[in-house]
C-alpha positions in Angstrom: -18.9 1.6 22.1 -18.3 -1.0 24.8 -15.6 -0.8 27.4 -12.2 -2.2 26.6 -8.8 -2.6 28.2 -6.1 -0.2 26.8 -2.5 -1.2 26.8 0.5 1.1 26.2 3.6 -1.0 25.3 7.0 0.6 24.8 8.6 -2.1 22.7 7.9 -4.6 20.0 8.6 -7.4 22.5 5.9 -5.9 24.9 3.5 -5.8 22.0 4.1 -9.5 21.2 3.6 -10.4 24.8 0.2 -8.6 24.9 -0.9 -10.2 21.7 0.1 -13.6 23.0 -2.1 -13.0 26.1 -5.1 -11.4 24.4 -5.0 -13.1 21.0 -7.9 -12.5 18.6 -9.8 -10.3 21.2 -7.1 -7.6 20.9 -6.8 -4.9 18.3 -3.7 -2.8 17.5 -4.0 1.0 17.0 -1.5 3.5 15.8 -3.2 6.5 14.2 -6.7 5.1 14.8 -8.2 6.6 11.6 -9.6 3.2 10.6 -10.0 1.4 13.9 -11.8 4.0 15.9 -14.6 4.7 13.5 -15.2 1.0 13.2 -15.4 0.7 17.0 -17.6 3.7 17.3 -20.0 2.3 14.7 -20.1 -1.1 16.4 -18.5 -3.0 13.5 -15.8 -4.4 15.8 -15.8 -4.7 19.6 -12.4 -5.6 20.9 -11.9 -6.5 24.5 -8.4 -4.9 24.4 -6.7 -2.2 22.4 -3.0 -2.1 22.1 -1.7 1.5 21.4 1.5 1.4 19.4 2.2 5.1 19.6 4.9 4.6 22.3 6.9 2.0 20.2 9.8 4.0 18.7 11.0 1.1 16.5 7.8 1.2 14.5 8.3 4.9 13.5 11.5 4.5 11.5 11.7 6.1 8.0 15.2 5.7 6.8 17.3 5.1 3.7 19.5 1.9 4.1 22.6 1.7 2.0 22.2 -1.4 -0.3 18.8 -2.2 1.2 16.5 0.5 -0.1 14.0 2.3 2.2 12.8 1.1 5.6 9.3 2.3 6.4 8.1 1.5 10.0 4.5 0.4 10.4 3.7 3.5 12.5 5.1 6.0 10.0 2.4 8.5 9.2 1.2 9.1 5.6 2.1 12.7 5.9 5.7 11.8 6.7 5.9 9.7 3.6 4.2 12.4 1.5 6.8 15.0 2.6 10.0 13.0 3.0 12.5 14.4 0.4 14.2 11.0 -0.3 10.9 9.3 -0.7 9.6 12.0 -3.0 12.7 11.9 -5.3 13.3 8.1 -5.3 9.9 6.6 -4.7 7.5 9.2 -6.1 4.6 6.8 -6.5 4.8 6.0 -2.8 4.9 9.7 -1.8 1.9 10.3 -4.1 -0.1 7.6 -2.4 0.7 9.1 1.0 -0.6 12.5 -0.2 -4.0 11.0 -1.1 -4.9 9.5 2.3 -7.7 11.6 3.6 -7.1 15.2 4.6 -3.9 16.7 6.0 -5.3 16.2 9.5 -5.9 12.5 8.8 -2.5 12.1 7.1 -0.8 13.3 10.3 -2.4 10.4 12.1 -3.0 7.6 9.6 -0.1 5.2 9.3 1.2 3.0 6.5 0.7 -0.1 8.7 -2.9 0.8 9.4 -3.6 1.5 5.7 -2.2 -2.0 4.8 -3.5 -4.1 7.8 -7.0 -2.7 7.4 -6.7 -4.5 4.0 -9.4 -2.6 2.2 -9.3 -3.4 -1.6 -9.1 0.4 -2.2 -6.1 1.0 0.1 -4.0 3.8 -1.5 -0.6 2.8 -0.2 -0.8 -0.8 -1.3 -0.4 -0.4 -5.1 2.9 1.5 -5.0 4.3 -0.9 -2.5 3.3 -3.8 -4.8 4.8 -2.1 -7.8 8.0 -1.5 -5.9 8.4 -5.1 -4.9 8.3 -4.2 -1.2 8.4 -6.8 1.5 6.6 -6.8 4.9 8.6 -7.6 8.0 6.3 -9.4 10.4 7.2 -10.2 14.1 5.6 -13.0 16.0 6.3 -15.6 18.8 8.5 -17.6 16.4 10.7 -14.7 15.3 10.5 -12.5 12.2 9.5 -13.4 8.7 9.5 -11.5 5.4 6.5 -11.6 3.2 6.3 -10.0 -0.3 3.6 -7.4 -0.5 2.1 -9.5 -3.4 1.4 -12.2 -0.9 0.4 -10.0 2.1 -3.4 -9.6 1.3 -5.6 -12.7 1.4 -9.1 -11.2 1.0 -11.3 -8.2 1.8 -9.9 -6.9 5.2 -7.8 -10.1 5.6 -4.0 -10.5 5.5 -1.4 -13.1 6.3 -1.0 -11.7 9.8 -1.8 -14.2 12.6 -3.6 -12.9 15.7 -0.3 -13.0 17.6 1.8 -11.3 14.9 2.7 -7.6 14.3 3.6 -5.8 11.1 6.9 -4.1 12.0 8.0 -2.4 8.8 8.2 -2.4 5.0 11.5 -2.9 3.1 11.3 -1.1 -0.2 14.1 -2.0 -2.6 16.0 0.8 -4.3 14.5 1.2 -7.8 18.0 1.8 -9.3 19.0 4.2 -12.1 16.6 4.9 -15.0 13.6 4.1 -13.0 10.3 6.0 -12.5 6.9 5.5 -11.1 3.5 7.1 -10.5 0.3 6.4 -8.5 -3.0 7.8 -9.6 -6.6 7.1 -8.5 -10.1 8.2 -9.4 -12.5 9.5 -6.8 -15.8 11.3 -7.0 -14.4 14.0 -4.8 -10.9 15.5 -4.9 -10.2 14.7 -1.2 -11.7 12.7 1.7 -12.9 10.0 -0.6 -12.1 6.3 -1.3 -10.6 5.2 -4.6 -13.0 3.9 -7.2 -9.9 2.6 -9.0 -6.2 3.1 -8.1 -3.2 2.3 -10.3 0.5 2.3 -9.7 3.1 1.8 -12.4 6.9 1.4 -12.0 9.3 1.2 -14.9 13.1 0.6 -15.2 14.8 1.2 -18.5 18.0 -0.3 -20.0 19.5 0.3 -23.4 16.3 1.9 -24.7 14.0 -0.9 -23.7 11.9 -1.7 -20.7 14.0 -4.0 -18.4 11.4 -4.2 -15.6 7.8 -3.0 -15.1 5.2 -3.5 -12.4 1.6 -2.5 -12.7 -0.6 -2.7 -9.5 -4.3 -2.1 -9.3 -6.6 -1.2 -6.3 -10.4 -1.4 -5.9 -10.9 -3.8 -8.8 -10.6 -7.2 -6.9 -10.9 -8.5 -3.4 -7.3 -7.5 -2.8 -4.8 -5.2 -4.5 -3.4 -7.1 -7.5 -0.7 -6.9 -10.2 -1.5 -6.9 -13.9 1.1 -9.5 -14.7 0.1 -10.1 -18.3 0.5 -6.4 -19.0 3.9 -6.4 -17.4 5.1 -9.3 -19.5 3.9 -7.6 -22.7 6.2 -4.6 -21.9 9.3 -6.2 -20.6 12.1 -6.4 -23.1 10.3 -4.0 -25.5 10.8 -0.3 -26.5 7.9 1.6 -24.8 5.9 3.2 -27.6 2.5 4.7 -27.2 1.1 1.6 -29.0 2.8 -0.8 -26.5 1.5 1.2 -23.6 -2.0 1.1 -25.0 -1.8 -2.6 -25.4 -0.6 -3.0 -21.8 -3.5 -0.8 -20.6 -5.9 -3.2 -22.3 -4.3 -6.2 -20.7 -4.5 -4.5 -17.3 -8.3 -4.1 -17.9 -8.5 -7.8 -18.6 -6.7 -8.5 -15.2 -9.3 -6.5 -13.3 -12.2 -8.3 -11.5 -14.3 -5.3 -10.4 -17.8 -5.3 -8.9 -20.6 -2.9 -9.3 -21.6 -0.9 -6.2 -22.8 2.6 -5.2 -19.4 4.1 -6.1 -19.3 2.8 -9.7 -20.3 0.0 -12.1 -17.9 -2.8 -13.0 -17.8 -1.4 -16.6 -16.8 2.1 -15.3 -14.1 0.6 -13.2 -12.7 -1.3 -16.1 -12.7 1.9 -18.2 -10.8 3.6 -15.4 -8.2 0.9 -15.2 -7.4 1.4 -18.9 -7.2 5.2 -18.5 -5.1 5.2 -15.3 -2.7 2.5 -16.5 -2.0 4.4 -19.7 -1.4 7.6 -17.7 0.8 6.1 -15.0 2.9 4.2 -17.5 3.4 7.3 -19.6 4.5 9.3 -16.6 6.6 6.5 -15.2 8.4 6.3 -18.6 9.0 10.1 -18.6 10.4 9.9 -15.0 12.6 7.0 -15.8 14.1 8.8 -18.8 15.2 11.9 -16.7 
């Protein structure tokens, strides 16, 4: 690991000044569970590292009346896993937080790091996609809001410019008669990367599906939504047959590769299984 300059800003404004000065040669770090192993293995060699741990505005996890949930970029996965309001109102998000590494890692790993690392298998991306979350991004020209569906642009690439910073996520309130779930498949129970991850979110009205979102991880260069499957369910009563049909449409939306973790055919099979399971559980939770 080569030598680098370490900066310890105390505010978002200080972060932006440092990014403006250092540009592409700087890397941001909060928990460090993604960045530090990459640096240690020589995959990236930043000239400057900007430590966000002292920026209190990035650690907000708060319910906002009329605006849903605010999740700061430096909020740890463990906080999301254990927060009572998140667990009751956004169970899929809490479940994704509970699957990030071990307890020790979850106490460090942040939602911002999980998203900005932009791995196709990122656990916290599918629930945020399914919940129609928006990213709040700060830069030299002010702040902008980007839907999570548009946040990822490729493997380990996002819409963030070198002089921009992910500040927080705004997660809309699901509303009454809503439910969701996130599931993934891994070879090991813990400390592993998703071979496939699926998040489903359902809202019911008058006995039919008013709104549904299905988001997939590790089956394309970025996390994606299965929009054809969503359209097949909206406005329909959710029967087992309808759910099975939506699961098949989700399989058709996947674009997996074969690698050492699993073949493309195995991943497609998992998409069908996990979509059916998450939709079934989301429907049960929405009906409570």
